[in-house]
Kinemage of the C-alpha trace (Angstrom):
@kinemage 1
@onewidth
@group {chain A} dominant
@subgroup {mainchain}
@vectorlist {calphas} color= white
{ca unk a 1} P -13.851 24.307 16.535
{ca unk a 2} L -15.412 25.069 19.307
{ca unk a 3} L -19.330 24.611 21.336
{ca unk a 4} L -20.479 27.617 19.018
{ca unk a 5} L -20.204 25.461 16.081
{ca unk a 6} L -22.178 22.602 17.333
{ca unk a 7} L -24.933 25.160 18.714
{ca unk a 8} L -24.965 26.173 14.898
{ca unk a 9} L -25.218 22.579 13.500
{ca unk a 10} L -28.032 21.898 16.049
{ca unk a 11} L -29.771 24.772 14.716
{ca unk a 12} L -29.492 23.888 11.341
{ca unk a 13} L -30.987 20.118 11.842
{ca unk a 14} L -33.611 22.020 13.922
{ca unk a 15} L -34.767 23.790 10.821
{ca unk a 16} L -35.440 20.525 9.361
{ca unk a 17} L -37.533 19.397 12.186
{ca unk a 18} L -41.090 18.634 12.114
{ca unk a 19} L -42.636 19.762 15.237
{ca unk a 20} L -43.667 16.915 17.689
{ca unk a 21} L -40.197 15.383 16.452
{ca unk a 22} L -37.342 13.938 18.049
{ca unk a 23} L -34.033 12.848 16.541
{ca unk a 24} L -31.520 10.792 18.131
{ca unk a 25} L -28.229 10.132 17.069
{ca unk a 26} L -26.029 7.059 18.765
{ca unk a 27} L -22.406 7.251 18.838
{ca unk a 28} L -20.518 4.109 17.639
{ca unk a 29} L -19.905 1.153 20.401
{ca unk a 30} L -15.660 0.592 21.301
{ca unk a 31} L -14.021 -1.042 19.348
{ca unk a 32} L -15.075 0.180 16.081
{ca unk a 33} L -12.631 1.639 13.209
{ca unk a 34} L -11.640 4.854 15.188
{ca unk a 35} L -11.147 6.867 12.039
{ca unk a 36} L -14.757 6.205 11.394
{ca unk a 37} L -16.986 7.642 14.044
{ca unk a 38} L -20.446 8.340 13.302
{ca unk a 39} L -19.837 11.534 11.459
{ca unk a 40} L -23.306 12.482 12.434
{ca unk a 41} L -23.319 12.453 16.392
{ca unk a 42} L -19.730 14.388 16.028
{ca unk a 43} L -21.552 16.683 14.068
{ca unk a 44} L -24.231 17.626 16.023
{ca unk a 45} L -21.595 17.421 19.692
{ca unk a 46} L -18.436 17.571 18.279
{ca unk a 47} L -17.839 14.680 20.678
{ca unk a 48} L -15.729 11.812 19.837
{ca unk a 49} L -16.584 9.413 22.859
{ca unk a 50} L -18.228 6.118 21.816
{ca unk a 51} L -21.461 4.835 23.343
{ca unk a 52} L -22.797 8.399 23.803
{ca unk a 53} L -26.632 9.612 22.752
{ca unk a 54} L -27.852 12.518 21.721
{ca unk a 55} L -31.332 14.057 21.531
{ca unk a 56} L -33.449 16.945 19.494
{ca unk a 57} L -36.439 17.602 20.533
{ca unk a 58} L -38.594 19.920 18.636
{ca unk a 59} L -42.056 20.145 20.798
{ca unk a 60} L -45.720 21.166 19.020
{ca unk a 61} L -45.057 24.545 20.056
{ca unk a 62} L -41.679 24.652 18.137
{ca unk a 63} L -39.522 24.467 21.350
{ca unk a 64} L -36.226 23.576 20.456
{ca unk a 65} L -34.304 21.156 23.318
{ca unk a 66} L -31.028 19.021 23.030
{ca unk a 67} L -30.028 16.531 25.627
{ca unk a 68} L -27.257 14.543 25.559
{ca unk a 69} L -26.165 11.011 27.490
{ca unk a 70} L -22.904 10.382 27.957
{ca unk a 71} L -21.035 7.326 30.038
{ca unk a 72} L -20.353 7.277 33.656
{ca unk a 73} L -16.972 7.356 35.271
{ca unk a 74} L -16.056 3.810 34.985
{ca unk a 75} L -12.387 3.799 37.091
{ca unk a 76} L -11.188 -0.091 35.466
{ca unk a 77} L -11.729 1.567 32.084
{ca unk a 78} L -9.807 4.725 32.976
{ca unk a 79} L -7.471 1.814 33.378
{ca unk a 80} L -7.370 -0.050 30.360
{ca unk a 81} L -8.470 2.943 27.801
{ca unk a 82} L -8.582 5.891 29.262
{ca unk a 83} L -10.797 8.646 31.275
{ca unk a 84} L -14.079 9.574 30.064
{ca unk a 85} L -16.153 12.677 29.741
{ca unk a 86} L -17.449 14.411 32.784
{ca unk a 87} L -20.227 16.377 32.191
{ca unk a 88} L -18.867 19.592 32.778
{ca unk a 89} L -16.016 18.639 29.524
{ca unk a 90} L -18.769 17.154 27.877
{ca unk a 91} L -20.769 20.670 28.259
{ca unk a 92} L -18.036 22.929 26.957
{ca unk a 93} L -17.672 20.682 24.039
{ca unk a 94} L -20.936 20.443 22.906
{ca unk a 95} L -22.286 23.420 24.513
{ca unk a 96} L -25.309 20.871 25.695
{ca unk a 97} L -26.772 22.107 29.166
{ca unk a 98} L -28.584 19.124 29.477
{ca unk a 99} L -26.657 15.972 30.093
{ca unk a 100} L -27.044 13.064 31.733
{ca unk a 101} L -25.687 9.312 31.811
{ca unk a 102} L -26.604 6.571 29.494
{ca unk a 103} L -27.968 4.095 32.214
{ca unk a 104} L -30.957 6.610 32.555
{ca unk a 105} L -31.686 7.261 28.621
{ca unk a 106} L -34.514 4.198 28.556
{ca unk a 107} L -36.281 6.010 31.410
{ca unk a 108} L -35.833 8.870 29.939
{ca unk a 109} L -37.172 7.794 26.962
{ca unk a 110} L -40.096 6.437 28.171
{ca unk a 111} L -41.260 9.590 29.864
{ca unk a 112} L -40.533 11.653 26.867
{ca unk a 113} L -42.342 9.928 24.349
{ca unk a 114} L -45.687 11.763 22.953
{ca unk a 115} L -48.530 10.671 21.160
{ca unk a 116} L -47.748 11.087 17.305
{ca unk a 117} L -44.081 11.685 17.824
{ca unk a 118} L -42.084 11.562 15.024
{ca unk a 119} L -39.007 9.542 15.899
{ca unk a 120} L -35.928 10.261 13.354
{ca unk a 121} L -33.490 7.676 13.812
{ca unk a 122} L -30.107 7.905 12.077
{ca unk a 123} L -30.435 4.427 10.450
{ca unk a 124} L -27.864 3.161 7.820
{ca unk a 125} L -28.136 0.211 5.884
{ca unk a 126} L -25.296 -0.915 3.669
{ca unk a 127} L -26.689 -3.966 2.519
{ca unk a 128} L -30.234 -5.748 2.488
{ca unk a 129} L -29.176 -9.036 3.784
{ca unk a 130} L -27.238 -7.207 6.568
{ca unk a 131} L -28.057 -8.185 9.984
{ca unk a 132} L -29.875 -5.535 11.857
{ca unk a 133} L -27.967 -2.878 13.299
{ca unk a 134} L -28.573 -1.535 16.948
{ca unk a 135} L -30.378 1.318 15.779
{ca unk a 136} L -32.711 -0.724 13.672
{ca unk a 137} L -33.079 -2.874 16.972
{ca unk a 138} L -33.966 -0.031 18.578
{ca unk a 139} L -36.278 0.853 16.105
{ca unk a 140} L -37.735 -2.539 16.373
{ca unk a 141} L -38.074 -2.379 20.080
{ca unk a 142} L -39.909 0.834 19.954
{ca unk a 143} L -42.716 0.099 17.507
{ca unk a 144} L -43.623 -2.825 19.847
{ca unk a 145} L -43.926 -0.959 22.862
{ca unk a 146} L -45.159 2.419 21.258
{ca unk a 147} L -47.155 1.803 17.971
{ca unk a 148} L -48.251 5.284 18.020
{ca unk a 149} L -44.853 6.438 17.090
{ca unk a 150} L -43.905 7.239 13.694
{ca unk a 151} L -40.332 6.419 12.473
{ca unk a 152} L -38.271 8.103 10.021
{ca unk a 153} L -35.114 8.313 8.158
{ca unk a 154} L -33.161 10.850 10.605
{ca unk a 155} L -30.253 10.733 7.839
{ca unk a 156} L -32.117 13.120 5.204
{ca unk a 157} L -32.378 15.446 8.207
{ca unk a 158} L -28.809 15.240 8.596
{ca unk a 159} L -28.155 15.290 4.780
{ca unk a 160} L -30.147 18.913 4.422
{ca unk a 161} L -27.756 20.044 7.347
{ca unk a 162} L -24.728 18.978 5.689
{ca unk a 163} L -24.937 20.401 2.440
{ca unk a 164} L -23.824 23.541 3.305
{ca unk a 165} L -20.536 23.948 5.240
{ca unk a 166} L -20.180 26.520 7.538
{ca unk a 167} L -16.721 28.940 7.238
{ca unk a 168} L -15.221 27.162 10.336
{ca unk a 169} L -15.672 23.576 8.929
{ca unk a 170} L -14.594 24.887 5.585
{ca unk a 171} L -10.865 25.850 7.439
{ca unk a 172} L -10.944 22.216 8.830
{ca unk a 173} L -11.018 20.989 5.567
{ca unk a 174} L -8.359 23.109 4.568
{ca unk a 175} L -6.217 22.441 6.490
{ca unk a 176} L -6.858 18.527 6.132
{ca unk a 177} L -5.944 19.577 2.442
{ca unk a 178} L -2.411 21.424 3.437
{ca unk a 179} L -1.712 18.218 5.523
{ca unk a 180} L -2.441 16.194 2.301
{ca unk a 181} L -0.228 18.397 0.353
{ca unk a 182} L 2.799 17.998 2.729
{ca unk a 183} L 2.551 14.404 2.121
{ca unk a 184} L 2.501 14.497 -1.731
{ca unk a 185} L 5.349 16.927 -1.851
{ca unk a 186} L 7.031 13.584 0.672
{ca unk a 187} L 6.004 10.729 -2.463
{ca unk a 188} L 7.447 13.392 -5.379
{ca unk a 189} L 10.781 13.766 -3.225
{ca unk a 190} L 11.103 9.829 -2.499
{ca unk a 191} L 9.935 8.164 -6.085
{ca unk a 192} L 12.105 6.090 -7.377
{ca unk a 193} L 11.792 3.185 -10.185
{ca unk a 194} L 12.053 -0.303 -8.740
{ca unk a 195} L 10.317 0.855 -5.229
{ca unk a 196} L 7.346 -1.027 -4.316
{ca unk a 197} L 4.140 0.942 -4.437
{ca unk a 198} L 3.428 0.612 -0.617
{ca unk a 199} L 6.911 1.936 0.263
{ca unk a 200} L 6.393 4.774 -1.859
{ca unk a 201} L 2.961 5.374 -0.006
{ca unk a 202} L 4.923 5.198 3.196
{ca unk a 203} L 6.535 8.723 2.869
{ca unk a 204} L 2.524 10.052 3.013
{ca unk a 205} L 1.525 7.726 6.073
{ca unk a 206} L 4.846 9.289 8.022
{ca unk a 207} L 4.191 12.809 7.074
{ca unk a 208} L 0.420 13.526 7.392
{ca unk a 209} L 0.795 11.648 11.505
{ca unk a 210} L 3.489 13.733 11.375
{ca unk a 211} L 1.908 17.393 10.254
{ca unk a 212} L -1.244 16.566 12.279
{ca unk a 213} L -3.733 14.471 10.716
{ca unk a 214} L -5.783 12.502 12.780
{ca unk a 215} L -6.524 9.864 10.028
{ca unk a 216} L -7.358 8.753 6.735
{ca unk a 217} L -9.997 9.604 4.519
{ca unk a 218} L -10.184 6.952 2.656
{ca unk a 219} L -7.698 3.966 1.937
{ca unk a 220} L -4.837 5.029 -0.079
{ca unk a 221} L -4.207 4.451 -3.796
{ca unk a 222} L -0.734 4.508 -4.974
{ca unk a 223} L -1.550 2.952 -8.454
{ca unk a 224} L 1.465 2.274 -11.149
{ca unk a 225} L 1.712 1.684 -14.715
{ca unk a 226} L -1.314 -0.523 -15.599
{ca unk a 227} L -2.777 -0.552 -12.071
{ca unk a 228} L -3.594 3.326 -12.470
{ca unk a 229} L -5.972 1.952 -15.175
{ca unk a 230} L -8.235 0.455 -12.265
{ca unk a 231} L -10.571 3.104 -10.597
{ca unk a 232} L -10.379 1.513 -6.784
{ca unk a 233} L -6.907 -0.229 -6.684
{ca unk a 234} L -5.749 -0.501 -3.491
{ca unk a 235} L -3.513 -3.065 -3.210
{ca unk a 236} L -0.057 -1.325 -3.344
{ca unk a 237} L 1.737 -4.330 -4.072
{ca unk a 238} L 3.394 -3.744 -7.374
{ca unk a 239} L 6.900 -3.010 -8.012
{ca unk a 240} L 7.182 0.551 -10.279
{ca unk a 241} L 8.571 0.477 -13.133
{ca unk a 242} L 11.187 2.479 -15.190
{ca unk a 243} L 9.779 5.340 -17.070
{ca unk a 244} L 6.095 4.495 -15.617
{ca unk a 245} L 3.176 7.214 -13.912
{ca unk a 246} L 2.135 6.454 -10.667
{ca unk a 247} L -1.630 7.721 -9.620
{ca unk a 248} L -2.033 8.983 -6.032
{ca unk a 249} L -5.834 8.791 -4.707
{ca unk a 250} L -5.292 10.263 -0.850
{ca unk a 251} L -6.258 12.424 1.322
{ca unk a 252} L -6.076 13.247 5.091
{ca unk a 253} L -8.583 13.963 7.739
{ca unk a 254} L -7.941 16.802 10.301
{ca unk a 255} L -10.837 16.918 12.948
{ca unk a 256} L -12.571 13.952 11.133
{ca unk a 257} L -12.761 16.695 8.182
{ca unk a 258} L -11.738 15.224 4.914
{ca unk a 259} L -9.433 16.190 1.886
{ca unk a 260} L -9.537 14.399 -1.340
{ca unk a 261} L -6.595 14.997 -3.741
{ca unk a 262} L -5.730 12.952 -6.950
{ca unk a 263} L -1.679 13.837 -8.452
{ca unk a 264} L -0.276 11.465 -11.218
{ca unk a 265} L 3.333 11.654 -11.917
{ca unk a 266} L 6.214 10.019 -13.777
{ca unk a 267} L 8.284 8.236 -11.294
{ca unk a 268} L 11.300 9.136 -13.308
{ca unk a 269} L 10.742 13.054 -13.246
{ca unk a 270} L 10.047 13.587 -16.552
{ca unk a 271} L 6.857 12.851 -18.363
{ca unk a 272} L 7.038 11.172 -22.122
{ca unk a 273} L 5.650 13.085 -24.824
{ca unk a 274} L 2.404 10.494 -25.264
{ca unk a 275} L 2.117 10.508 -21.152
{ca unk a 276} L 2.088 14.887 -21.822
{ca unk a 277} L -0.732 15.099 -24.170
{ca unk a 278} L -3.003 12.813 -22.055
{ca unk a 279} L -2.283 14.541 -19.004
{ca unk a 280} L -2.682 17.621 -20.374
{ca unk a 281} L -5.863 16.756 -22.006
{ca unk a 282} L -7.299 15.509 -18.592
{ca unk a 283} L -5.929 18.933 -17.209
{ca unk a 284} L -7.882 20.978 -19.161
{ca unk a 285} L -10.943 19.584 -18.912
{ca unk a 286} L -10.128 19.724 -14.906
{ca unk a 287} L -9.985 23.912 -16.079
{ca unk a 288} L -13.207 23.433 -18.145
{ca unk a 289} L -14.832 22.046 -14.696
{ca unk a 290} L -13.457 24.926 -12.734
{ca unk a 291} L -15.605 27.178 -15.142
{ca unk a 292} L -18.709 24.791 -15.102
{ca unk a 293} L -19.673 24.467 -11.160
{ca unk a 294} L -21.576 27.004 -9.579
{ca unk a 295} L -24.608 27.338 -8.055
{ca unk a 296} L -27.618 25.584 -10.051
{ca unk a 297} L -25.813 23.410 -11.948
{ca unk a 298} L -25.958 19.223 -11.256
{ca unk a 299} L -23.023 17.432 -10.920
{ca unk a 300} L -24.594 15.240 -13.652
{ca unk a 301} L -24.546 18.150 -16.304
{ca unk a 302} L -21.025 18.964 -14.934
{ca unk a 303} L -20.290 15.183 -16.180
{ca unk a 304} L -22.142 15.139 -19.461
{ca unk a 305} L -20.106 18.828 -20.540
{ca unk a 306} L -16.637 16.849 -19.753
{ca unk a 307} L -18.075 14.020 -21.641
{ca unk a 308} L -18.844 15.811 -24.714
{ca unk a 309} L -14.832 17.684 -24.169
{ca unk a 310} L -13.580 14.268 -24.306
{ca unk a 311} L -15.799 13.221 -27.302
{ca unk a 312} L -14.100 15.926 -29.430
{ca unk a 313} L -10.662 15.360 -27.973
{ca unk a 314} L -9.913 12.099 -28.301
{ca unk a 315} L -11.257 12.163 -31.735
{ca unk a 316} L -8.464 14.583 -32.324
{ca unk a 317} L -5.649 12.571 -31.266
{ca unk a 318} L -7.181 9.603 -33.101
{ca unk a 319} L -7.802 7.937 -29.789
{ca unk a 320} L -11.401 6.688 -30.913
{ca unk a 321} L -12.843 6.609 -33.914
{ca unk a 322} L -16.497 7.133 -32.415
{ca unk a 323} L -17.890 9.540 -29.669
{ca unk a 324} L -19.695 6.350 -27.618
{ca unk a 325} L -16.072 5.199 -27.312
{ca unk a 326} L -15.028 7.341 -24.356
{ca unk a 327} L -16.950 5.379 -22.052
{ca unk a 328} L -13.930 3.170 -23.215
{ca unk a 329} L -11.378 5.802 -21.261
{ca unk a 330} L -13.393 7.525 -19.018
{ca unk a 331} L -15.781 5.648 -16.929
{ca unk a 332} L -16.956 7.450 -13.387
{ca unk a 333} L -18.019 10.358 -12.983
{ca unk a 334} L -16.399 13.641 -12.126
{ca unk a 335} L -17.608 15.025 -8.981
{ca unk a 336} L -19.007 13.944 -5.133
{ca unk a 337} L -19.703 16.012 -2.298
{ca unk a 338} L -16.458 16.204 0.524
{ca unk a 339} L -17.115 17.133 4.325
{ca unk a 340} L -16.986 14.674 7.376
{ca unk a 341} L -16.949 11.738 5.162
{ca unk a 342} L -14.990 11.364 1.681
{ca unk a 343} L -18.082 11.247 -0.253
{ca unk a 344} L -20.210 12.921 1.853
{ca unk a 345} L -23.991 12.570 3.275
{ca unk a 346} L -25.623 15.896 1.331
{ca unk a 347} L -28.130 16.881 -0.940
{ca unk a 348} L -27.605 15.671 -4.232
{ca unk a 349} L -29.470 18.296 -5.911
{ca unk a 350} L -28.502 21.116 -8.282
{ca unk a 351} L -25.169 22.655 -6.491
{ca unk a 352} L -25.470 25.476 -3.733
{ca unk a 353} L -23.185 28.338 -2.349
{ca unk a 354} L -21.041 27.060 0.443
{ca unk a 355} L -20.744 23.158 -0.805
{ca unk a 356} L -17.694 21.760 -1.307
{ca unk a 357} L -17.260 18.779 -3.911
{ca unk a 358} L -14.309 17.074 -5.623
{ca unk a 359} L -13.267 17.652 -9.469
{ca unk a 360} L -11.504 14.870 -10.822
{ca unk a 361} L -11.362 13.914 -14.250
{ca unk a 362} L -9.525 10.875 -15.526
{ca unk a 363} L -8.287 9.307 -18.556
{ca unk a 364} L -7.157 5.205 -18.305
{ca unk a 365} L -5.557 3.983 -21.152
{ca unk a 366} L -4.922 0.538 -20.660
{ca unk a 367} L -3.415 -1.069 -23.801
{ca unk a 368} L -1.140 1.786 -23.058
{ca unk a 369} L -0.253 1.931 -18.774
{ca unk a 370} L -1.620 5.075 -18.708
{ca unk a 371} L -3.533 5.927 -16.249
{ca unk a 372} L -4.292 9.912 -15.099
{ca unk a 373} L -6.421 11.421 -12.761
{ca unk a 374} L -6.060 15.256 -11.204
{ca unk a 375} L -8.495 15.472 -8.866
{ca unk a 376} L -8.637 19.136 -6.300
{ca unk a 377} L -11.016 19.833 -3.421
{ca unk a 378} L -13.522 22.976 -4.937
{ca unk a 379} L -15.793 25.197 -2.595
{ca unk a 380} L -19.063 26.516 -4.657
{ca unk a 381} L -19.490 30.137 -4.419
{ca unk a 382} L -21.943 32.728 -5.110
{ca unk a 383} L -21.037 33.126 -8.705
{ca unk a 384} L -18.716 30.338 -9.380
{ca unk a 385} L -16.265 28.282 -7.284
{ca unk a 386} L -12.982 28.195 -5.574
{ca unk a 387} L -10.051 25.734 -5.690
{ca unk a 388} L -9.458 25.205 -2.077
{ca unk a 389} L -6.035 22.774 -2.978
{ca unk a 390} L -4.451 24.986 -5.701
{ca unk a 391} L -0.938 24.748 -4.154
{ca unk a 392} L -0.762 21.419 -4.330
{ca unk a 393} L 1.439 21.131 -7.533
{ca unk a 394} L -0.315 19.539 -10.778
{ca unk a 395} L 1.245 21.486 -14.120
{ca unk a 396} L 3.714 18.942 -15.962
{ca unk a 397} L 6.519 21.296 -15.780
{ca unk a 398} L 6.284 22.367 -12.173
{ca unk a 399} L 5.851 18.671 -11.373
{ca unk a 400} L 9.135 17.709 -13.464
{ca unk a 401} L 10.640 20.898 -12.125
{ca unk a 402} L 10.040 19.748 -8.364
{ca unk a 403} L 11.316 16.465 -9.062
{ca unk a 404} L 14.081 18.127 -10.866
{ca unk a 405} L 15.019 19.295 -8.039
{ca unk a 406} L 13.849 18.071 -4.622
{ca unk a 407} L 13.619 14.383 -5.530
{ca unk a 408} L 16.484 12.447 -3.381
{ca unk a 409} L 17.433 9.781 -5.565
{ca unk a 410} L 17.214 12.056 -9.513
{ca unk a 411} L 20.303 12.991 -10.910
{ca unk a 412} L 22.760 10.936 -8.715
């Protein structure tokens, strides 16, 4: 994406800023997870460097201005970690005209604090007892020096702006999905009973890196047999048994935009009758969700519709005797927003045109070692939705045919 995309992102952010407001986003310090830079900073600037600062100002007269502070040239750092951006390069990436060095930020901030200023800071606290983050420390310092400033939660501004994706963002997600598809096909080509889960997972790792992924949306779940009944299993350490299913929940990122796909397939290339019966119930549940997701409906309502479907289907096959037993076999939500984060920072209000969400029904029958989840990524359109990952195999007959024709171990 080019600088014009990030200019549009900032326009969206300004729409949600009050007059006499300042929004500050800090890039992370060096040493933090390279696959997880500050997504809000990146959303605003397109810059992937550490320690930089971006400031959006909306004056009392509704004038909008953006300022970027970058690291000065450091010849020692260049030898160890590479040369950072200069002002012209930062301008070309971000489209920001007002660029200074971070060494000047404190004086600049002091000169731009106004009476009654609404200061929006991107504060993200995982746990109440966690130590104060850098941003929280900065907020505390501001209140001590400038008691007339009102500190506000900047994440709410980003949440509003990031809910609706631009066409360029959708294209980045589609690229991530394409790379993930290639990785899944490598898994299916190399699946073999007796392998360890992590060994099969490694084919995904190699394939996505070879095809241009810059990271992972989350830690890969490679769950065979009974492990498929644990929603967030990620040890990936067990031997894959004969005739078992393996559930992969995985996703590559492209330019930090995420894909999130789940596929379940038989390691021996053929579903048993029981496995196929449960698989098809999940698959039909996913199709029901494709027909349900549209602007105006909430994800909670989608999930309630899926549960009612499961109540009827599981009664039919005798897996449950009472409708309230469904939660024994299905115990998570059917959808979440997707974007720069796998569980994206968004308004969890009724779905809107331009949102990207997951569609991931599952059933988990621990007593039979059957764990099945089928997950695709979905764009909400004006009248319904479109599956962005429709090219990834999921019909049982297509999976079996692909593995018969492409698996390097079957029929040898």
